[in-house]
C-alpha positions in Angstrom: -0.1 0.0 0.0 1.4 3.4 -0.9 2.2 5.9 1.8 -0.2 8.9 1.9 0.3 12.4 3.3 -2.1 11.4 6.2 0.5 8.7 7.1 3.0 11.3 8.1 2.9 13.1 11.4 5.3 15.7 12.7 5.8 13.8 16.0 7.5 10.9 14.1 10.2 13.2 12.7 12.7 15.7 13.9 13.0 18.9 11.7 16.1 20.7 11.1 15.0 23.5 13.4 14.3 21.1 16.2 17.7 19.3 15.9 19.5 22.5 15.9 17.7 24.3 18.7 19.7 25.5 21.6 16.7 25.3 23.8 15.5 28.9 23.1 14.4 28.3 19.5 10.8 29.9 19.4 8.5 28.2 17.0 5.1 29.6 18.1 3.5 32.2 20.4 0.3 32.8 22.0 -1.7 34.4 24.9 -2.6 33.1 28.2 -6.4 32.6 28.8 -5.8 31.4 32.4 -3.5 29.2 34.6 -5.1 27.1 37.3 -4.4 24.0 39.4 -6.0 20.6 38.4 -8.1 19.3 41.1 -7.2 15.7 39.9 -3.5 15.8 39.6 -2.5 19.1 41.3 -0.5 20.1 38.3 -0.8 23.7 36.9 -2.9 23.8 33.8 -2.2 26.4 31.2 -4.9 27.4 28.8 -4.0 29.5 25.8 -5.6 30.9 22.6 -3.0 29.1 20.5 -4.0 25.8 18.9 -1.6 23.3 20.3 -2.1 20.6 17.8 -1.0 22.3 14.6 -0.3 19.7 11.8 2.9 21.6 10.8 4.4 22.3 14.3 2.4 20.8 17.2 3.4 21.6 20.7 5.0 18.3 22.3 5.9 17.1 25.7 9.1 18.4 26.7 9.0 21.5 24.8 9.9 24.7 26.7 7.4 27.5 27.4 8.5 31.1 28.2 5.7 33.2 30.0 6.1 36.9 30.0 4.1 39.8 30.9 2.3 37.8 33.5 4.0 39.3 36.5 4.8 36.5 39.1 4.1 33.8 36.5 7.0 35.0 34.3 9.5 32.4 33.7 10.6 29.2 31.8 8.4 25.9 32.1 8.3 22.6 30.5 5.3 21.0 28.9 4.4 17.9 30.8 1.2 16.9 29.0 -1.0 18.0 26.1 -4.6 17.9 27.6 -6.6 19.2 24.6 -6.5 21.5 21.8 -5.8 24.6 23.9 -4.7 23.4 27.4 -1.5 21.7 28.6 0.1 21.0 32.1 3.7 22.0 33.0 6.3 20.1 35.2 7.1 23.1 37.4 4.9 25.3 39.7 3.6 28.5 38.3 1.5 31.4 39.7 -2.2 31.3 38.8 -3.0 34.4 36.4 -5.5 35.2 33.7 -3.3 37.3 31.6 0.1 37.3 29.9 1.9 36.1 26.8 4.0 32.9 26.0 6.6 31.7 23.5 6.7 27.9 22.6 10.5 26.8 22.2 11.9 23.5 21.0 14.2 21.9 23.6 17.9 21.6 22.9 18.3 19.3 19.9 21.1 17.3 21.7 18.4 15.9 24.0 17.0 14.0 21.1 20.4 12.4 20.3 21.0 9.3 22.2 24.0 8.5 24.3 25.3 5.3 25.6 26.8 5.7 29.1 28.3 2.1 29.3 31.8 2.1 30.7 31.4 5.6 32.1 32.2 6.0 35.7 30.2 9.2 36.4 28.1 9.5 33.4 24.4 8.1 33.4 22.6 10.2 30.9 21.0 8.6 27.9 21.0 11.6 25.7 23.7 13.9 24.5 22.6 17.1 26.2 22.4 15.7 29.6 25.6 13.6 29.1 27.5 16.9 28.2 26.0 18.6 31.4 27.0 15.8 33.5 30.6 15.8 32.1 30.8 19.5 32.7 29.7 19.1 36.3 32.1 16.2 37.0 35.0 18.1 35.4 34.6 21.4 37.3 37.7 20.6 39.3 38.2 19.7 43.1 36.1 21.1 45.8 37.3 24.1 48.0 37.8 21.6 50.9 39.9 19.2 48.9 41.9 22.0 47.5 42.6 23.3 51.0 43.7 19.9 52.3 46.4 19.3 49.4 49.9 18.9 50.6 51.9 20.7 48.0 54.9 22.9 47.9 52.5 25.7 46.6 50.4 25.5 49.8 51.2 26.7 53.3 50.7 23.9 55.8 47.4 24.7 57.4 46.3 21.6 59.1 46.6 19.4 62.3 50.2 18.3 62.7 53.2 18.2 65.0 56.5 20.1 64.3 60.0 19.3 65.5 62.9 21.7 65.3 66.5 20.5 65.5 69.6 22.7 66.3 73.4 22.7 66.1 74.6 25.0 68.7 72.4 28.1 68.1 71.5 27.3 64.5 68.3 25.7 63.3 69.3 22.8 61.1 66.0 21.1 60.5 62.3 22.0 60.8 59.9 19.1 60.1 56.2 18.9 60.2 54.6 15.6 60.9 51.0 14.4 60.7 51.1 13.9 64.6 53.2 13.5 67.6 54.0 9.8 66.8 56.2 11.3 64.0 55.5 8.4 61.7 54.6 10.4 58.6 56.1 13.6 57.4 54.2 16.3 55.7 57.0 18.7 54.9 60.6 19.2 55.9 63.0 22.2 55.9 66.9 21.4 55.9 69.0 24.5 56.4 72.6 25.0 55.4 74.9 27.8 56.4 78.0 29.9 55.4 80.2 30.8 58.2 82.7 33.7 57.9 84.6 35.6 60.4 81.8 38.0 61.2 78.6 36.3 60.5 77.0 32.8 60.2 74.5 33.3 57.3 71.8 30.8 56.0 73.1 29.7 52.5 70.2 27.6 51.4 67.1 25.9 52.4 66.1 22.5 50.9 62.4 21.9 51.2 60.9 18.4 50.8 57.2 17.8 50.4 55.7 14.5 51.3 52.5 12.8 50.2 49.6 11.4 52.2 51.7 8.0 52.6 54.7 9.9 53.9 56.7 9.5 50.6 58.7 12.5 49.2 57.1 13.9 46.0 58.7 17.2 45.5 61.7 19.1 46.5 62.6 22.9 46.2 66.0 24.3 47.1 66.3 28.0 47.7 69.8 29.5 47.6 70.3 32.9 49.2 72.8 35.5 47.6 74.3 38.2 49.9 75.7 41.6 49.7 77.6 42.0 52.9 75.1 40.6 55.5 72.0 41.4 53.6 70.1 38.9 51.4 69.8 40.5 47.9 68.7 37.4 45.9 67.1 33.9 46.2 67.5 31.4 43.4 64.8 28.6 43.5 65.1 25.2 41.9 62.4 22.6 42.0 63.0 18.9 41.4 
């Protein structure tokens, strides 16, 4: 049997406009007759003067609706169900009004493109739009708390710990920060070296060792001091 025009329905196809939509692509507009709550479902029902079941571009579940000039009802909403030719429900709560305008918009086209999350550790979305959103959220970096607790050379030590300072005569030779007073694991260590002349004892360099959570050295930084007389005039840093 040959296909007839009546056999084709807009709901069975994605138009170019739908697929390329960024979520704000307006395809129709209308006025609000009234917005009221359903006694049966409790959903907010929007009644409009626009014919929702147009053959060329009918309003569909999931479409976005921008309500404006409706005071407290202004905002973006999602079509939940088409109830009849002029009424539909929305997923979100909306103020009950009897005036205002609205734009009907196609949702983001990427929502209509499938996505297979198999093998992903943090992505569960089944469409491309939501998958991209999850990827963006999961790749936003570490939390402020995690960042604060990182033990790296670029961070000052600001955590619970126990410090031990060792001397040779009146010179500080070593300053080590441990995780606690058992001194099992180091966080950071400073090793000082000196130049001794007839007039002054000068710190020649500081060797800084950074340890990871297991107490294993991960970075070192050596700072060498340059003097003019008894004044430090330069510091050369080498990270390894």
